[in-house]
DOKOLKOL-826365 format. One record per residue: x, y, z of N, C-alpha, C in turn; residue number from 1; residue in one letter. Coordinates in nm, 4 decimals. Example, Ala and Ser with C-alpha at 12.3 -4.5 7.8 and 13.67 -1.06 7.14 Angstrom:
<lumvexs>
       nc1       nc2       nc3      cac1      cac2      cac3       cc1       cc2       cc3  guvex  loti
    1.3190   -0.5690    0.7800    1.2300   -0.4500    0.7800    1.3200   -0.3300    0.7800      1     A
    1.2850   -0.2250    0.7080    1.3670   -0.1060    0.7140    1.2900    0.0030    0.7870      2     S
</lumvexs>
This chain:
<lumvexs>
       nc1       nc2       nc3      cac1      cac2      cac3       cc1       cc2       cc3  guvex  loti
   -2.2784    1.8054    3.0869   -2.3056    1.7111    2.9809   -2.2766    1.7767    2.8472      1     M
   -2.2680    1.6932    2.7422   -2.2477    1.7454    2.6090   -2.3726    1.8168    2.5614      2     G
   -2.3666    1.8786    2.4439   -2.4840    1.9442    2.3890   -2.5930    1.8416    2.3652      3     E
   -2.7131    1.8730    2.4056   -2.8254    1.7810    2.3917   -2.8775    1.7845    2.2498      4     W
   -2.8844    1.6690    2.1877   -2.9347    1.6578    2.0515   -3.0288    1.5394    2.0431      5     Q
   -3.1077    1.5194    2.1424   -3.1984    1.4059    2.1466   -3.1450    1.3037    2.2439      6     G
   -3.2343    1.2507    2.3252   -3.1900    1.1551    2.4263   -3.2966    1.0503    2.4478      7     E
   -3.2545    0.9414    2.5074   -3.3441    0.8347    2.5495   -3.3091    0.8070    2.6942      8     V
   -3.4097    0.8098    2.7817   -3.3881    0.7856    2.9247   -3.4626    0.6604    2.9685      9     R
   -3.4051    0.5934    3.0671   -3.4707    0.4828    3.1353   -3.4101    0.4715    3.2733     10     R
   -3.4904    0.4917    3.3755   -3.4436    0.4845    3.5136   -3.3147    0.5656    3.5311     11     D
   -3.2051    0.4978    3.5626   -3.0779    0.5659    3.5867   -2.9890    0.5665    3.4629     12     D
   -3.0459    0.5339    3.3462   -2.9680    0.5245    3.2229   -3.0124    0.6329    3.1240     13     A
   -2.9181    0.6785    3.0452   -2.9439    0.7831    2.9467   -2.8547    0.7586    2.8258     14     L
   -2.9107    0.7749    2.7065   -2.8337    0.7724    2.5824   -2.8622    0.9032    2.5110     15     V
   -2.7566    0.9718    2.4687   -2.7712    1.0998    2.4011   -2.6689    1.1147    2.2896     16     E
   -2.7077    1.1904    2.1872   -2.6150    1.2273    2.0808   -2.5502    1.3573    2.1224     17     R
   -2.4182    1.3673    2.1085   -2.3463    1.4855    2.1550   -2.2636    1.5486    2.0440     18     V
   -2.2360    1.6779    2.0623   -2.1475    1.7488    1.9699   -2.0362    1.8211    2.0444     19     S
   -2.0323    1.8049    2.1770   -1.9267    1.8648    2.2596   -1.9141    1.7828    2.3874     20     A
   -1.7983    1.7934    2.4516   -1.7717    1.7214    2.5769   -1.7472    1.8187    2.6904     21     F
   -1.7851    1.7781    2.8101   -1.7309    1.8420    2.9286   -1.6013    1.7664    2.9592     22     T
   -1.5160    1.8229    3.0411   -1.3927    1.7532    3.0790   -1.4243    1.6225    3.1506     23     D
   -1.5256    1.6234    3.2375   -1.5639    1.5014    3.3103   -1.6150    1.3938    3.2159     24     D
   -1.6966    1.4340    3.1170   -1.7482    1.3361    3.0213   -1.6358    1.2729    2.9400     25     D
   -1.5419    1.3553    2.8952   -1.4304    1.3033    2.8165   -1.3447    1.2091    2.9010     26     L
   -1.3212    1.2451    3.0258   -1.2427    1.1586    3.1151   -1.3142    1.0259    3.1377     27     A
   -1.4446    1.0293    3.1612   -1.5219    0.9066    3.1830   -1.5244    0.8208    3.0572     28     S
   -1.5372    0.8855    2.9421   -1.5387    0.8120    2.8155   -1.4048    0.7432    2.7921     29     L
   -1.2955    0.8121    2.8153   -1.1626    0.7526    2.7967   -1.1423    0.6348    2.8919     30     C
   -1.1863    0.6484    3.0147   -1.1761    0.5383    3.1107   -1.2581    0.4181    3.0656     31     E
   -1.3796    0.4435    3.0174   -1.4671    0.3349    2.9721   -1.4083    0.2640    2.8501     32     A
   -1.3550    0.3412    2.7557   -1.2932    0.2828    2.6357   -1.1743    0.1958    2.6752     33     V
   -1.0889    0.2458    2.7616   -0.9722    0.1680    2.8042   -1.0144    0.0365    2.8684     34     S
   -1.1159    0.0410    2.9537   -1.1650   -0.0820    3.0178   -1.2192   -0.1787    2.9139     35     A
   -1.2906   -0.1273    2.8151   -1.3473   -0.2134    2.7106   -1.2375   -0.2735    2.6224     36     A
   -1.1342   -0.1960    2.5903   -1.0239   -0.2484    2.5091   -0.9528   -0.3602    2.5844     37     I
   -0.9265   -0.3403    2.7117   -0.8617   -0.4451    2.7924   -0.9458   -0.5722    2.7914     38     I
   -1.0776   -0.5546    2.7914   -1.1716   -0.6673    2.7913   -1.1847   -0.7315    2.6528     39     E
   -1.1217   -0.6733    2.5505   -1.1250   -0.7318    2.4171   -1.2126   -0.6584    2.3181     40     G
   -1.2527   -0.5348    2.3504   -1.3373   -0.4567    2.2618   -1.2694   -0.4249    2.1297     41     G
   -1.3489   -0.4038    2.0276   -1.2993   -0.3808    1.8925   -1.2957   -0.2323    1.8615     42     N
   -1.1830   -0.1694    1.8845   -1.1669   -0.0279    1.8538   -1.0540   -0.0049    1.7549     43     F
   -0.9929   -0.1100    1.7090   -0.8746   -0.0954    1.6265   -0.7484   -0.0963    1.7112     44     G
   -0.7615   -0.0608    1.8384   -0.6483   -0.0682    1.9299   -0.6491   -0.2049    1.9966     45     W
   -0.5329   -0.2688    2.0011   -0.5220   -0.3968    2.0713   -0.4948   -0.3743    2.2203     46     A
   -0.4321   -0.2618    2.2509   -0.4036   -0.2205    2.3887   -0.4514   -0.0764    2.4038     47     Q
   -0.4941   -0.0376    2.5234   -0.5383    0.1010    2.5403   -0.4253    0.1988    2.5091     48     P
   -0.4531    0.3001    2.4282   -0.3511    0.4009    2.3998   -0.3366    0.4971    2.5173     49     P
   -0.2399    0.5840    2.5071   -0.2221    0.6892    2.6075   -0.3478    0.7765    2.6108     50     E
   -0.3751    0.8313    2.7256   -0.4952    0.9123    2.7456   -0.5031    1.0270    2.6449     51     R
   -0.3916    1.0932    2.6175   -0.3906    1.2054    2.5234   -0.4352    1.1602    2.3841     52     A
   -0.3957    1.0404    2.3432   -0.4362    0.9893    2.2120   -0.5868    0.9643    2.2077     53     A
   -0.6420    0.9089    2.3144   -0.7870    0.8867    2.3204   -0.8627    1.0192    2.3161     54     L
   -0.8164    1.1151    2.3939   -0.8830    1.2457    2.3956   -0.8792    1.3099    2.2573     55     E
   -0.7651    1.3040    2.1920   -0.7523    1.3612    2.0575   -0.8442    1.2891    1.9594     56     A
   -0.8517    1.1578    1.9708   -0.9397    1.0802    1.8831   -1.0845    1.1269    1.8978     57     Y
   -1.1338    1.1326    2.0208   -1.2743    1.1688    2.0408   -1.3020    1.3153    2.0081     58     F
   -1.2093    1.4033    2.0389   -1.2295    1.5441    2.0011   -1.2327    1.5577    1.8483     59     R
   -1.1444    1.4859    1.7816   -1.1426    1.4889    1.6361   -1.2659    1.4275    1.5741     60     G
   -1.3163    1.3234    1.6352   -1.4364    1.2570    1.5844   -1.5542    1.3541    1.5767     61     L
   -1.5642    1.4430    1.6745   -1.6743    1.5392    1.6753   -1.6659    1.6393    1.5599     62     L
   -1.5504    1.6488    1.4954   -1.5321    1.7429    1.3850   -1.5692    1.6833    1.2492     63     L
   -1.5922    1.5527    1.2440   -1.6198    1.4848    1.1171   -1.7696    1.4925    1.0876     64     V
   -1.8086    1.5616    0.9813   -1.9515    1.5803    0.9544   -2.0300    1.4500    0.9355     65     P
   -1.9653    1.3474    0.8835   -2.0359    1.2222    0.8564   -2.0486    1.1316    0.9793     66     E
   -1.9948    1.1719    1.0921   -2.0016    1.0899    1.2136   -2.0861    1.1580    1.3200     67     R
   -2.1661    1.0759    1.3876   -2.2406    1.1213    1.5050   -2.1979    1.0329    1.6211     68     S
   -2.1757    1.0953    1.7355   -2.1344    1.0218    1.8544   -2.2488    1.0190    1.9543     69     L
   -2.2756    0.9006    2.0068   -2.3789    0.8786    2.1068   -2.3112    0.8295    2.2343     70     F
   -2.3482    0.8868    2.3470   -2.2932    0.8455    2.4759   -2.3998    0.7737    2.5569     71     L
   -2.3578    0.6718    2.6294   -2.4451    0.6018    2.7240   -2.3981    0.6385    2.8633     72     A
   -2.4936    0.6713    2.9488   -2.4630    0.7072    3.0874   -2.5366    0.6136    3.1821     73     R
   -2.4702    0.5821    3.2897   -2.5318    0.5104    3.4012   -2.5066    0.5949    3.5247     74     A
   -2.6113    0.6278    3.5949   -2.6001    0.7138    3.7137   -2.5272    0.8445    3.6816     75     D
   -2.5481    0.8957    3.5610   -2.4905    1.0234    3.5209   -2.3496    1.0190    3.4664     76     G
   -2.2843    0.9021    3.4700   -2.1449    0.8887    3.4263   -2.1393    0.8188    3.2898     77     V
   -2.0569    0.8700    3.1990   -2.0402    0.8076    3.0670   -1.9756    0.6710    3.0848     78     V
   -2.0429    0.5664    3.0328   -1.9930    0.4288    3.0450   -1.9882    0.3569    2.9105     79     V
   -2.0229    0.4268    2.8032   -2.0198    0.3628    2.6727   -2.0496    0.4631    2.5633     80     G
   -2.0334    0.4162    2.4410   -2.0635    0.5031    2.3273   -2.0855    0.4197    2.2028     81     S
   -2.1317    0.4872    2.0996   -2.1469    0.4281    1.9667   -2.1361    0.5416    1.8658     82     A
   -2.1019    0.5055    1.7435   -2.0910    0.6048    1.6370   -2.1801    0.5651    1.5202     83     Q
   -2.2417    0.6653    1.4613   -2.3173    0.6496    1.3380   -2.2334    0.7117    1.2286     84     L
   -2.1954    0.6323    1.1313   -2.1126    0.6789    1.0200   -2.1963    0.6779    0.8927     85     L
   -2.2112    0.7958    0.8351   -2.2833    0.8088    0.7088   -2.1822    0.8152    0.5949     86     R
   -2.2205    0.7692    0.4763   -2.1290    0.7804    0.3621   -2.0974    0.9272    0.3341     87     P
   -1.9813    0.9518    0.2765   -1.9452    1.0888    0.2418   -2.0432    1.1430    0.1378     88     S
   -2.0518    1.2733    0.1290   -2.1514    1.3373    0.0422   -2.1350    1.3017   -0.1048     89     R
   -2.0147    1.2691   -0.1463   -1.9942    1.2332   -0.2865   -2.0285    1.0873   -0.3153     90     N
   -2.0705    1.0115   -0.2155   -2.1057    0.8704   -0.2333   -2.2573    0.8565   -0.2405     91     N
   -2.3144    0.9047   -0.3497   -2.4589    0.9007   -0.3673   -2.5130    0.7586   -0.3742     92     Q
   -2.4345    0.6661   -0.4257   -2.4809    0.5286   -0.4432   -2.5093    0.4588   -0.3102     93     A
   -2.4435    0.5027   -0.2038   -2.4661    0.4397   -0.0737   -2.5312    0.5344    0.0272     94     Q
   -2.5880    0.6430   -0.0194   -2.6478    0.7415    0.0702   -2.7677    0.6858    0.1475     95     A
   -2.8234    0.5752    0.1047   -2.9385    0.5135    0.1728   -2.8962    0.4285    0.2929     96     F
   -2.7661    0.4170    0.3160   -2.7172    0.3294    0.4227   -2.6294    0.4077    0.5209     97     S
   -2.6028    0.3439    0.6334   -2.5126    0.3994    0.7339   -2.4420    0.2822    0.8003     98     A
   -2.3409    0.3114    0.8804   -2.2669    0.2075    0.9507   -2.2655    0.2382    1.0996     99     T
   -2.2950    0.1376    1.1783   -2.2856    0.1451    1.3236   -2.1431    0.1052    1.3593    100     L
   -2.0710    0.1960    1.4249   -1.9299    0.1726    1.4570   -1.9088    0.1770    1.6078    101     K
   -1.8256    0.0887    1.6540   -1.7672    0.0908    1.7880   -1.8680    0.1091    1.9009    102     Q
   -1.9772    0.0353    1.8952   -2.0710    0.0363    2.0077   -2.0094   -0.0454    2.1196    103     L
   -2.0015    0.0139    2.2372   -1.9470   -0.0587    2.3517   -2.0062   -0.0054    2.4811    104     F
   -2.0064   -0.0896    2.5804   -2.0375   -0.0533    2.7180   -1.9205   -0.1042    2.8014    105     I
   -1.8710   -0.0219    2.8922   -1.7602   -0.0633    2.9783   -1.7999   -0.1877    3.0566    106     A
   -1.7058   -0.2785    3.0796   -1.7381   -0.4037    3.1498   -1.8083   -0.3823    3.2837    107     P
   -1.7751   -0.2755    3.3537   -1.8336   -0.2511    3.4855   -1.9769   -0.1973    3.4794    108     Y
   -2.0296   -0.1713    3.3585   -2.1648   -0.1163    3.3466   -2.2567   -0.2040    3.2605    109     A
   -2.2141   -0.3239    3.2313   -2.2936   -0.4110    3.1437   -2.4104   -0.4752    3.2173    110     R
   -2.4988   -0.5347    3.1376   -2.6174   -0.6075    3.1877   -2.7227   -0.5128    3.2449    111     R
   -2.7287   -0.3917    3.1900   -2.8286   -0.2940    3.2342   -2.9154   -0.2466    3.1181    112     R
   -2.8986   -0.3062    3.0016   -2.9769   -0.2677    2.8857   -2.9226   -0.1488    2.8085    113     G
   -2.8031   -0.1024    2.8448   -2.7471    0.0153    2.7793   -2.7063   -0.0097    2.6343    114     L
   -2.6541   -0.1274    2.6046   -2.6144   -0.1576    2.4659   -2.7366   -0.1527    2.3754    115     A
   -2.8466   -0.2085    2.4221   -2.9706   -0.2055    2.3427   -3.0201   -0.0616    2.3260    116     R
   -3.0125    0.0171    2.4319   -3.0531    0.1573    2.4216   -2.9669    0.2325    2.3200    117     M
   -2.8366    0.2075    2.3224   -2.7463    0.2723    2.2262   -2.7803    0.2312    2.0837    118     L
   -2.7929    0.1014    2.0609   -2.8235    0.0523    1.9259   -2.9564    0.1103    1.8771    119     A
   -3.0574    0.1098    1.9629   -3.1882    0.1636    1.9244   -3.1784    0.3116    1.8882    120     D
   -3.1037    0.3879    1.9667   -3.0927    0.5324    1.9429   -3.0168    0.5616    1.8135    121     R
   -2.9106    0.4857    1.7867   -2.8360    0.5043    1.6618   -2.9248    0.4691    1.5424    122     V
   -2.9971    0.3590    1.5518   -3.0868    0.3193    1.4429   -3.1978    0.4226    1.4233    123     E
   -3.2512    0.4747    1.5323   -3.3546    0.5780    1.5246   -3.3026    0.7010    1.4505    124     E
   -3.1825    0.7428    1.4824   -3.1231    0.8584    1.4150   -3.0998    0.8288    1.2671    125     R
   -3.0524    0.7092    1.2367   -3.0293    0.6718    1.0970   -3.1603    0.6775    1.0176    126     A
   -3.2668    0.6259    1.0746   -3.3973    0.6334    1.0079   -3.4381    0.7794    0.9861    127     R
   -3.4162    0.8627    1.0866   -3.4558    1.0035    1.0799   -3.3840    1.0790    0.9687    128     A
   -3.2650    1.0368    0.9338   -3.1911    1.1043    0.8266   -3.2037    1.0304    0.6931    129     I
   -3.2982    0.9351    0.6878   -3.3309    0.8698    0.5612   -3.2588    0.7415    0.5296    130     G
   -3.1865    0.6853    0.6234   -3.1155    0.5599    0.5971   -3.2117    0.4418    0.6024    131     C
   -3.1913    0.3494    0.5123   -3.2755    0.2307    0.5048   -3.2041    0.1047    0.5520    132     Q
   -3.0714    0.1085    0.5571   -2.9921   -0.0081    0.5942   -2.8802    0.0360    0.6884    133     V
   -2.8573   -0.0470    0.7929   -2.7445   -0.0233    0.8836   -2.6439   -0.1348    0.8617    134     M
   -2.5185   -0.0985    0.8443   -2.4102   -0.1946    0.8295   -2.3311   -0.2023    0.9598    135     N
   -2.2608   -0.3134    0.9780   -2.1875   -0.3380    1.1016   -2.0748   -0.4360    1.0728    136     L
   -1.9605   -0.4157    1.1371   -1.8482   -0.5098    1.1304   -1.8111   -0.5519    1.2718    137     E
   -1.7844   -0.6804    1.2895   -1.7356   -0.7341    1.4172   -1.6172   -0.8234    1.3879    138     L
   -1.5357   -0.8463    1.4885   -1.4239   -0.9364    1.4665   -1.4389   -1.0609    1.5528    139     R
   -1.3700   -1.1623    1.5093   -1.3658   -1.2894    1.5816   -1.3240   -1.2643    1.7267    140     E
   -1.3789   -1.3433    1.8162   -1.3450   -1.3304    1.9568   -1.4421   -1.2415    2.0334    141     G
   -1.5388   -1.1870    1.9653   -1.6389   -1.1014    2.0292   -1.7735   -1.1737    2.0319    142     Q
   -1.7732   -1.2901    2.0939   -1.8922   -1.3745    2.0955   -2.0152   -1.3077    2.1531    143     G
   -1.9980   -1.2308    2.2615   -2.1133   -1.1626    2.3208   -2.1685   -1.0570    2.2258    144     E
   -2.0812   -0.9850    2.1581   -2.1262   -0.8831    2.0629   -2.1981   -0.9484    1.9450    145     A
   -2.1439   -1.0585    1.8947   -2.2081   -1.1305    1.7843   -2.3485   -1.1737    1.8261    146     V
   -2.3600   -1.2354    1.9423   -2.4908   -1.2818    1.9907   -2.5867   -1.1644    2.0090    147     A
   -2.5375   -1.0544    2.0654   -2.6224   -0.9371    2.0874   -2.6767   -0.8836    1.9547    148     F
   -2.5889   -0.8563    1.8593   -2.6350   -0.7962    1.7342   -2.7245   -0.8911    1.6549    149     F
   -2.6945   -1.0180    1.6575   -2.7831   -1.1122    1.5894   -2.9197   -1.1163    1.6572    150     E
   -2.9228   -1.1003    1.7903   -3.0506   -1.1040    1.8625   -3.1379   -0.9817    1.8339    151     S
   -3.0776   -0.8719    1.7878   -3.1576   -0.7530    1.7570   -3.1749   -0.7326    1.6063    152     I
   -3.1550   -0.8389    1.5303   -3.1913   -0.8358    1.3892   -3.0824   -0.8145    1.2877    153     G
   -2.9569   -0.8102    1.3281   -2.8492   -0.7960    1.2305   -2.8234   -0.9310    1.1660    154     Y
   -2.8066   -0.9290    1.0334   -2.7887   -1.0513    0.9554   -2.6466   -1.0573    0.9000    155     R
   -2.5794   -1.1688    0.9283   -2.4426   -1.1848    0.8773   -2.4491   -1.2176    0.7292    156     R
   -2.3701   -1.1442    0.6517   -2.3691   -1.1694    0.5087   -2.2308   -1.2073    0.4566    157     W
   -2.1281   -1.1921    0.5371   -1.9957   -1.2252    0.4864   -1.8912   -1.2346    0.5953    158     G
   -1.7760   -1.2827    0.5521   -1.6652   -1.3035    0.6451   -1.5344   -1.2704    0.5744    159     E
   -1.4435   -1.2090    0.6480   -1.3095   -1.1777    0.5981   -1.2120   -1.2652    0.6763    160     H
   -1.1322   -1.3478    0.6091   -1.0468   -1.4428    0.6816   -0.9281   -1.3803    0.7547    161     P
   -0.8886   -1.2594    0.7148   -0.7732   -1.1932    0.7791   -0.8099   -1.0480    0.8057    162     A
   -0.9059   -1.0265    0.8911   -0.9641   -0.8951    0.9167   -0.8788   -0.8093    1.0095    163     Y
   -0.8230   -0.8707    1.1136   -0.7462   -0.7949    1.2128   -0.6348   -0.8821    1.2693    164     A
   -0.5372   -0.8153    1.3278   -0.4269   -0.8861    1.3929   -0.4159   -0.8305    1.5348    165     R
   -0.4377   -0.9185    1.6331   -0.4347   -0.8782    1.7735   -0.3445   -0.9741    1.8499    166     V
   -0.2460   -0.9173    1.9188   -0.1514   -0.9970    1.9972   -0.0894   -1.1106    1.9163    167     N
   -0.0522   -1.0796    1.7924    0.0144   -1.1762    1.7062   -0.0777   -1.2791    1.6416    168     G
   -0.2069   -1.2683    1.6629   -0.3029   -1.3649    1.6084   -0.3916   -1.2979    1.5032    169     R
   -0.4050   -1.3625    1.3879   -0.4922   -1.3115    1.2828   -0.6354   -1.3549    1.3128    170     T
   -0.7257   -1.2580    1.3067   -0.8662   -1.2831    1.3392   -0.9553   -1.2580    1.2187    171     L
   -1.0632   -1.3355    1.2121   -1.1620   -1.3164    1.1063   -1.2500   -1.1956    1.1393    172     R
   -1.3080   -1.1376    1.0356   -1.4051   -1.0299    1.0509   -1.5389   -1.0770    0.9988    173     G
   -1.6460   -1.0272    1.0599   -1.7817   -1.0650    1.0217   -1.8579   -0.9391    0.9806    174     F
   -1.9283   -0.9485    0.8688   -2.0023   -0.8355    0.8149   -2.1523   -0.8595    0.8302    175     Y
   -2.2221   -0.7550    0.8765   -2.3653   -0.7628    0.9037   -2.4378   -0.6454    0.8396    176     Y
   -2.5683   -0.6640    0.8241   -2.6559   -0.5536    0.7854   -2.7908   -0.5732    0.8545    177     Y
   -2.8649   -0.4644    0.8643   -2.9994   -0.4693    0.9204   -3.0867   -0.3700    0.8446    178     K
   -3.1942   -0.4194    0.7820   -3.2888   -0.3250    0.7211   -3.3539   -0.2415    0.8315    179     P
   -3.3698   -0.1130    0.8073   -3.4254   -0.0227    0.9071   -3.5704    0.0144    0.8840    180     L
   -3.6250   -0.0268    0.7705   -3.7630    0.0069    0.7386   -3.8583   -0.1014    0.7887    181     Q
   -3.9830   -0.0652    0.8129   -4.0816   -0.1653    0.8575   -4.0879   -0.2836    0.7625    182     P
   -4.0937   -0.4025    0.8186   -4.1010   -0.5240    0.7380   -3.9688   -0.5653    0.6775    183     G
   -3.8610   -0.4943    0.7096   -3.7295   -0.5314    0.6581   -3.7127   -0.5053    0.5095    184     G
   -3.7936   -0.4150    0.4553   -3.7907   -0.3855    0.3130   -3.6914   -0.2724    0.2879    185     V
   -3.6106   -0.2882    0.1853   -3.5205   -0.1820    0.1409   -3.5715   -0.1364    0.0062    186     V
   -3.6185   -0.0100    0.0014   -3.6781    0.0420   -0.1221   -3.5725    0.0999   -0.2139    187     A
</lumvexs>
């Protein structure tokens, strides 16, 4: 497994923040991402890239100080992930906020509560580092993701009419936020 930096366990499920990969974890993560992209996941890729590109992306992601990577496991195998993106150090005006990026669970591992575990763990970490607001972007065509995030308290505040282009079709983007402090107060 990757380096342990806090985890949440439930039965056969585990969510952990990592700073390194084993070869097996990276292979499982790449497989899960490819399955999610084929299913319509929002990663910026419309089609799964070559395995080497995915591996380079995730290895590089671990080098970015403002990003934290969380892995979801089912029966010990990586089946999903999420990223916590903090503003750069020179962005003092937005230091109270963070962005939840690319939360996904592979289609073959859904309906086990892993997405909720991932979201909860990312939000918990954001609170621990002083964030008061979590931001999120979704694109049109992700109805299940929209319903999920709205059900856990994310509030839509805006829409972009030409957010992404997938398979020759222009899609709208939806912008969300969620207060992380008790009572939904942002101080």
